[in-house]
N, C-alpha and C positions, 0 to 999 in steps of 0.2 A: 669468287671470293678469294681464291688461293692468290689470284693476281694482285688483289689491292694490299694484302699484307705481307708478300714476299717477292722476290724476284722470279720465282717459278710461275708456268703458266701450263693450263692444259693442252696437250698436244691431240686435239680432236681428230687430225688427219691420221693418229696412231691409233685412236680409240676406236673409230669407225671399222677398220678392217679388221681389228681384234672380236668386236661384237657381230661382224658379218660373216665371219671365219672366212675371210679370204686367204688364198694358198699361196700367195708370192711369197717365194722363200726369201728374197732380199729384204722385201718389206718386213716380214715377220723378225728376221734377223736384226735390223734396224730397231724395229720396236723393243725387242727383248734387251739389246745392248743399252738402249736409251734408259729402261726400266733398272738394269743392273747399274748403271752408272749413277742414278738418282735413289738408289733402295734405302738408305738412311732417311733422307726427308720423305720419301713415301711411307714409310713406316710410322714416323712421328706424325705425319699428318692423319695416318688412320687411326691411331693412337689418341690424338687428340679428338677426332672426329666422334670415335667410340666413348671417350671420357666424356664429351658434351653431351651426347646422347643418353648415357647412363644418368649423369647428373641431372638432367632436365627431367628424366622419367622420374627418379626419386622425388625431385621437387615437387613434379605434379602429383605423385602419390601422396606426399606429405600434406600438401594443400588440400587435396581431396579429402583426406581422413581428419586432418586437424580442424578444418572448417566444417566438416560435415556435410561437404557437397553431396555426397554418395547417399544420405539419409534425407536430403532436401530435394534431390531431383533423380529421377529414375536415369537420366543420361548418364550420370558419373558413377553408377552402382556396379558392383562386380557381377558378372554373370552367373557367379555361384549363389543361388538364393539361400541356400543352407546356412551361409555366414551369418546373414541377418536374423533369420529364424532362431538359430540355436545361440547366438550370442544375447539376444534380445534386443538388438540395435535397431529390429523393424519397429520397436515401440516409437522411436523417433520420425517414422514416416508421417505425413502430413494427415492422412486419414484415421491416424491413431491417437486416442487421448493421453496416452500415458508417455513417460520420459525414461529412456534407457538409463540415466543416472540414477534413477529411484531404485533399480534393482541390484540386489547382491548376491542372489541365490536363484537357482535354477532347478527345477523338478520336472523330470517326464515320467509319464506313464506310458509304457509301450507295450501294445498288445500284439502278440506273436503267436504264430503258429508252430507249436513244437510236436512234431509226430501227429498224431490224431486230435490231440489236445489243444485247447487256446490258455494262454497264460498272460496276465498282466505283470509286467515288471515295474517296479514303482522306485525310483531313485535320483539321487542327485546327479545332474549332468556335469562330468568333468573335461569329456573332450569327444570329438568325432573325426572320422576319417571318411576320406572321399577316394573313389575308384578313379581310374585314368580318364573316365568320360566327366568327372565333377559330380558324379551322382553320389548319393549316400551309400558308403559301405557299411559302417559300423558305428555304434554308440558304445562310449566308454562312462559307466556307471559306478557309483559308491554308496554305501549304505542302503543297498536294494532290497525291497519286499517284493515276495512273488503271491499272486493271487490267481487261483485257477479261474477261468471264466465261467460265471454262472454259480460259483460258491462263494461264502462270505469269509473263509478262513484265510488270513493273511499270515506268510510266514518271512521271517527275516531269513536271507540267504548269507550264511557265515563266511564272506569274504571280503578281502581288501578291495579289490575292483572287479567290476563285472563288464563284460562285453556282449553287446547284443548285434549278432549280425543282421545286415539288412535284409538279406535272402528269407529271414523268419518274420520280419516286420509286417504288419497287417494296416496299424494306425499309430500315430505317435500324438499325445497331447504333452504341449510344452506350457508350463507355468512358470512365471515370474514372481519373486517375492522381494520384500523389502524386510530383511530380517532384523530387529533390533532387541538387543539383550539389554535389559534394564536392571541393575541391582538394586535393592532396596537396603534399609538399614539393618536388616534382620539377616542379610546375606543370601536371600533368595533372588531367583531370577525369572524372567518371563520373556517369552519371546512374542513380539508383535509382527503381524504380516500384513501386506498392503496388497 
């Protein structure tokens, strides 16, 4: 391809000895002198090649996400399943009858082991974090209520944000809602969920 767009060409007779670790000192010297003499064009070529690869990668990601190919076909999906579950994008999968565009609120109920007791933490899902392997590390919630397993008493946790580490999580229930606030002429509001 370089030969088609410039006066330069690849010296495969130089590339082979480098790849095969040939120890002929005169040949190695000639190869590095040639590289030094063409350092700037080599740099520009590699810069253009990397720019093209990065641009193609971003274009591919944009098309997959914008045209929702990852939701229509498993082939295009991220390897991280948590993204689709916790964002609600899994609602656009073929076998699920709902639509992602219909939700504007996500609530989770997280059953956790805390010491010798089990608690359910219920709150609005704000964010989540993954570990280096891509597994769920922790959940970030707000407006959290706590209920001890086996009891009926529900307590508000007075905090702005609440972190639930995965090491304590036994089970997660994710619920997706479409919350609509309608104002009447009397000034009252009601919430409707689907």
